[in-house]
Structures are given as structure tokens and as C-alpha cells.
N, C-alpha and C positions, 0 to 999 in steps of 0.2 A: 503493500500499500503505499501511497505517497506520504512523505514525511511532514513534520509539523513546524519546519523551521521557517523564518521569514522568506528564505530563499526559495521555498517550495510553494509558496502561496499562489502564484500564477498558474501553476500546473493543473490541468483538468484532473477530476477525480471521479472514480467509480462509486455508486452506491447511493442511498438516500438517507438524509438527516432526518432523525426521529426524535421525539421527546416523550416520556412518561412524566406526568407531573401531578399535582394536587390541586389543579385549577377546579373552580367550581363549574361542574358540568351544565348547571342550570342556567348559566349565564350571570349569575349573582357574584358576590365577593367573599363567600365562604371558602376560601382557597386551602383549605386543610383537611386532614383526616382527623377524626376524634379517635384517640387510641386510649383505651381504659385500662387500668391496671391489670396484668395478666394476659392481656391480648397479644397476639402474635399476627401480624398483619403484612400481607405482600404489598409493597410499593411499586414492584414492577414484575412483570412475568412475560418475557420478550421472547419470541420464536424465531428461528431463522439463523443465518450466519451474520454475525456483525461483531460490533465492538462499542463498549460504552466509553465514551471521551471526556465526560464531565458530570460529576454529581455535586449538587448543592441541597443542603438540608438545613432546617432549624426548627426549633420547637418553642412552645409556649404553653403556660397553663391553660387550661380550659376554664378554670375559675382562680381567684385569688392571685398569689405570688409564685414565682419560679421556685420550685422544690428544690432543697439543698443537694448537691451532688447528683442532680438529674442526669448528667452526662456520663455518670458511671452505672446508672440504673437502667438506661435504655440500651438494648443490644442491637447490632447490626450483623447480619449475616448474608452472605451471597453464594449462590449455588450456579455451577455451570453445566449445561449439557445433560441435565436430568440427574445429576449426583444427588445422594441423600445426606451425605457428610459435607457441610459446608466448607468452601474453599476459603471463606473470610468469616471470621468470628471475632467481635470485640465489642466492648462498651463504645457507644457512638463517638463520645469525645476522644477516647484513646485512639479509635481508628483514624479520626481526622487530625491526630497530630500532637495531642497533649493529654496527659493523665491527671490524676488527683481530683478527678469528679469535677473540674473547673474549666473555663475557657479563657483564653487571652488572645488579643489581636496579635497575630503573627503571620508571615508570608514565606513560604518556600516554592520551590518550582512544582512539586507534585502535589502538595496540601497547604491549606491556607485557612486560618480562622480570622474572619473579617468583621468589621463593626456592625451591630453595637456590641463592644465588649467581648468579641471573639465568638459570637453566638451564630454567626453565618459561616457554616461548615463547607468547606469546598475541597473536592479532590479532582486532579487532573490525570490521574494514573489512567492510562488505556488499559481496558478490561475486555479481551477478546472473548468470543463464544463461538462455537460451531454450529449448535442447534438450539441453545435455549440459555437465557439469564434471568435469574430470579434472585431478587433482593427482599428480605424480610426484616421487619422491626419488630422487637419484642419489648413491652413496657413492664418493667419490674419496679416502677415507682409506685408510691403510695396513692398519687392522684392521677386523674386523666389529663392527657395533654392534647394540645393542637399539634399536628404534625404537617410540616410544609416540605416539599421536595421538587426538584428537577432531576431528572436523569436522561441526560442527552447521550444519544448513541447513534450509530451508523448501521444501516442494513445493506448487505451485499447480494448480489446474484450469484457469486461463485464462493468457493469454500475460503474460510478464514486462512490467511497465509502463515499460520504457526500453530504448531501443537501445544505450545506453552499457554498456561492460565495463570491469571493473577491470584495471589494468596496473601492473607494477612492474618496474623494469629497474636492474640493478647495473652499475656500471663502476669501473675502477680506472686511474689515470694518473700517472705521474711528471711533473709539469708542467715545463715548458720556459721557465725565467726567463733573467735575465741573469747574466753572470759577476760573482761577488762581488769585484770589483776596483776598486769605486769607494767613495766615502764611504758611511758607513752612512745618512746623511740621504737621499743620492740613491738608495740601494739600497731604502730603505723607502718614500719619497715621491716619488721623481723620475719625470718623464716624464708623458705625457697619452695617455689611451685615447680616441680618437674614433671607433672602428669597432666595439669588441667581439670583433674577430679575436684568436685565441689564448686566449680564455677557457676556463676549465674548463666543459664542457658536461654537465649532468646527464643530459638526454636531448632528443631531438627527435621530434615525433610529427606525423602528417598525419591529418586528420579533423576532426570536432568533438567537444569535449568540455571537461573541466576538470582542471586540475592541482591535486592536494591534498596536496602536500608531499614531504619527503625527509628523509634523514638524510646527513650530510657527516662523514667521518672523514678526519683530516689528521694525518700523521706528519711533524713539523717536522724536516727533514734539514740544517738549517744550523748549523753549529758556529761559535759566536762568544760573546764575553763582552760584546759590544755589544748594544744594544736588539734584541731578537730577535722581535719579535711577528710573528706568521704571518699575521694577517688584513689588513685595508685594503682588500681586494678588494671591488668593488661588485658587487651582484647585477644581472644584466641580463636580463629575460624579454621575448623578441621574440614578438609575436603576430600570426599571419596574415601572415608575411613583411615585416613592417615594417622600415624601416632604422633605423640608429642615429641618434640615441638612442631606444630603445624606449620605449613608454609605461609601462612599469614598470621604472625605474631607481633603484637604491637608492644606499645611502651608505657601505656597508661590511659586511664578512662577519658580524660580531658584531650588526649593527643589523638585517641579514635575519633573523637567528635569535632576534630579540626580546631580546637581551641588550645590554650596553653597556661601553664602557671596558675593552676587552682583557680580557675576564673570565677567571678561573681556577676560580672556585666551581662545583661541581658542584650541578645544580638541575633538578628535574622540575615540568612542569605539564601540563595537558591538551593544549597545543597547541605548546609549544616547550620546549627544554631543553638542558642539557648533561650528558651521561652521564658523560664523562671529561674532566676538566679540564687535563691536562697536568702539565708538572714546572716547575722553577725557570726564570725567563726564557723562558717559554712554549715549553719543550723538549717533546720526547717527543710522545706521541700524545694526540688529543683526539677527542671525538665529540659532535656536535651534532644536534638535530632540530628541524624546523618543518612543522607540518601546517596547512594551509589548509581547516580544517573550517568555520568560520564565514565564510571568505573564499576560496572556490574561485576560481582563476584560469581564466576562460573563454576559449576559442578556437573559431573557427568553421571554420578551414582547416588550420592548423597552429600549433605552438609550439616555441620553442627556449628552454630553461631554462639560463642560465649564470651564472657567477661569475668575477671576476678571481681569480688566485691571487697575492695580494699586489697592492698598487697597481700599475697598468699591466701586470699580469702579470709583475712582476720576480722572484718566488720560484720555486724549484724545490723542491718538496715531494711527498710521496707522498699523493695524493689518491684516495679511494674514496668511493662514494656509492650510495644506492638511492633512486630517485624513484618516486612514486605518482601515478596519475591514472586517469581514466575518459574513455573515447573510443568512438565508432563504429568498427565493424569493416568491412573489414579494417584492421589496424594495419602500419606499417612492419616488416619482417622484423627481428626482434632477432638480433644476430649471436651466433654460437656463444660460449658463455661462455669466458674465458681458461682454460687448462690449470691444473690445481692448483699447479703450480710457480710459476706468475706470480699466483697469487691469495694465497699465503702472505705475511704482514706481514714487512717487514724487522725485523731485531733492534732492540733499543734503540740509541740512537745512539752510546753508548759502545763497543758491540761490532760496529758497523756499517762495512763497508767495501765497495770497488767490486765484489768478488766476489759479496757478497750481492746488490747491486743487479742484477748482470747475470743472476742466477737469476730476477729478476722482471721486468725490462725489457728490450726490445731497445734496442740503441744504433745 
């Protein structure tokens, strides 16, 4: 198919431009779906050969005020070509680029949260399909919502030109570090990781394809007045079952995200950025993104994308992420998403206690 650069815009194209949207089919102005708690609703079910080119979505309360952490309580799933296990599964806010159940204005090449206050959710990832594309929304919130959407796509008279399909998977984990009963220098820098065991794993896949990026959200759970940088964890990407050290081994979390020197400044660029920079002494919650659009990471049989949680996996923090990739089907079955109680972010550190943690994590 013709590319999407400025240089290609004058070239003739094959296919038809289509849209599925929530417009009021009566001609009125109620341009939304009513989605009640517990509802699972198809927002599109497209047949034929084609490609989704853009998705815009936003939500509002049906009554009263916007529910807290709504963007962690509503789940988006996508299915290609009649599959029954979704290729895409994530809380809606995390899928569109940011975790913690909140939204912020940011702009990248494939994903953006636009004003007002980041509640306009946009994806420009191309999502090809050979026979069918189905997208569903599940409302796990306490209250009903208004759900607005555009799903812009193209339909072709010929077969789609790739066997790869778009995938995205969200996960959350309270990382298992060491006890904070050693010197701060040993806690932050001690030990050696020569296996990659115990790393935080963004995703594992089997098949042929390429990894195209992720967002990573960390809540620093360590309370100390000593140096409390949560990073130092090396990224390790294992291709086709290779042993440690993998051919793609990095030097630190902030380095993988194309930043440096324990950053706190918020920054957006097309392929990397910091949406949420955290508090004093690297406290609180942060959100990073890195997209491999110009440098996709290819695999022929399998891939495991991982990162240490602190040097040598010494830190115990609240990690969540969404990974994005393209691969041949069938894919490994994605597990059922965590129940909503285990998706809700922990309170900010000053109000956080063990009971809060038990609501989100098994001991």
C-alpha cells in the first residue's frame, strides 16, 4: 500500500475510506453510546480486507461528575479475522499512552492525549485485517458513561499486503525486590544480574514480527530521605530464545527511554517522552513512552521484552505497562485482564498503607 509520508500524498491510492462512529443516527446531537456498568459493547465490527488508520475516543459521565480512575476501569479489546482471544487488551487510558488511571496532554507519533486535559484519546497505529476487525469496550466502572468514538479505516478490493497483525497488552506487577535493610549504596547499586531472571516482563510473544514500543508507569513505593532514584534497571530484549546476555542489552531505564541523568522534566517527542515526571527525590508516579517506529525490533520465532526493576531487580515498586507489536497469527493467548479492584492505582505515598496494597496485589 502507498505510504503516509508527505512525499507520498500526491500518489493515487486504492481502496475506500470508511468510518464507524457514535454519531446520532436520528440526525440529533446525542452522538454517544450509553455504556452501563458491566456492559460489553462492540463499537465496530468491520468485514472485508482493510486497515484501521485512526481511532479517536472520549468518555463522559452520563450523570454527575467524572468517576475517579475511569480510564483504568474501562477496557478496550480488539479482535482480528474472527479470533476469539483478543490481540489487543488494555485499560483504555493505558492503551492510549498513559497509566495511573489518569490523562495528561501529550503528543507522540502513534498516540496522543489531546485537550481538554488529555481526555481526547487518539491512535494512529495502522491496524490491518484480512477478513474482520472488531473492537469492544467493557465498562467496569461504578457509573454509566457516555462513550464517543471515530474509527477511521480503509477497505480494499484485494487481500491485505501483510500477514502481521497489530497487538497490544497491558500488565501490572508489584515488583519483588530485596529488603530495604542494607546501605543505600548497596540497595541502589549492589549485586550483579547475569541471567535476566526476575526482570519485569512487558510481554512475551511467539511467531514472526516486530516490537514497536511501550509505555511504562512506575509508582515509587520506597519511603526514604536517602537517594531514592527508582531507575538503574537495564532493559533486556531476548530474541528467538537467545540466552543471557541478549543481543539487545541496555544500560538503564532512563537510557532505554532516550532520556538521561535520572530525569524529572516532562517532555514529549514523536518517539519518546516523559508524560509524568514524579515528585521530589523521585517520589510518586511517573510515566514514560518509547516507540520503535524508525527502529522496530524484529523477531523470527519469539521475543521477550524485559527490564530490571532497579539495578539487579533490587526495588519493589508498582509497575504497569502497555506493549505494542505486530506479529503473525495465531498469537499466544492473552490472560484475562486483572479485575478492576486490582487495576486501581495505589494512593499517593503519604496516604498509602498495607491494606491499600492488599486490594491490588496478592501476597
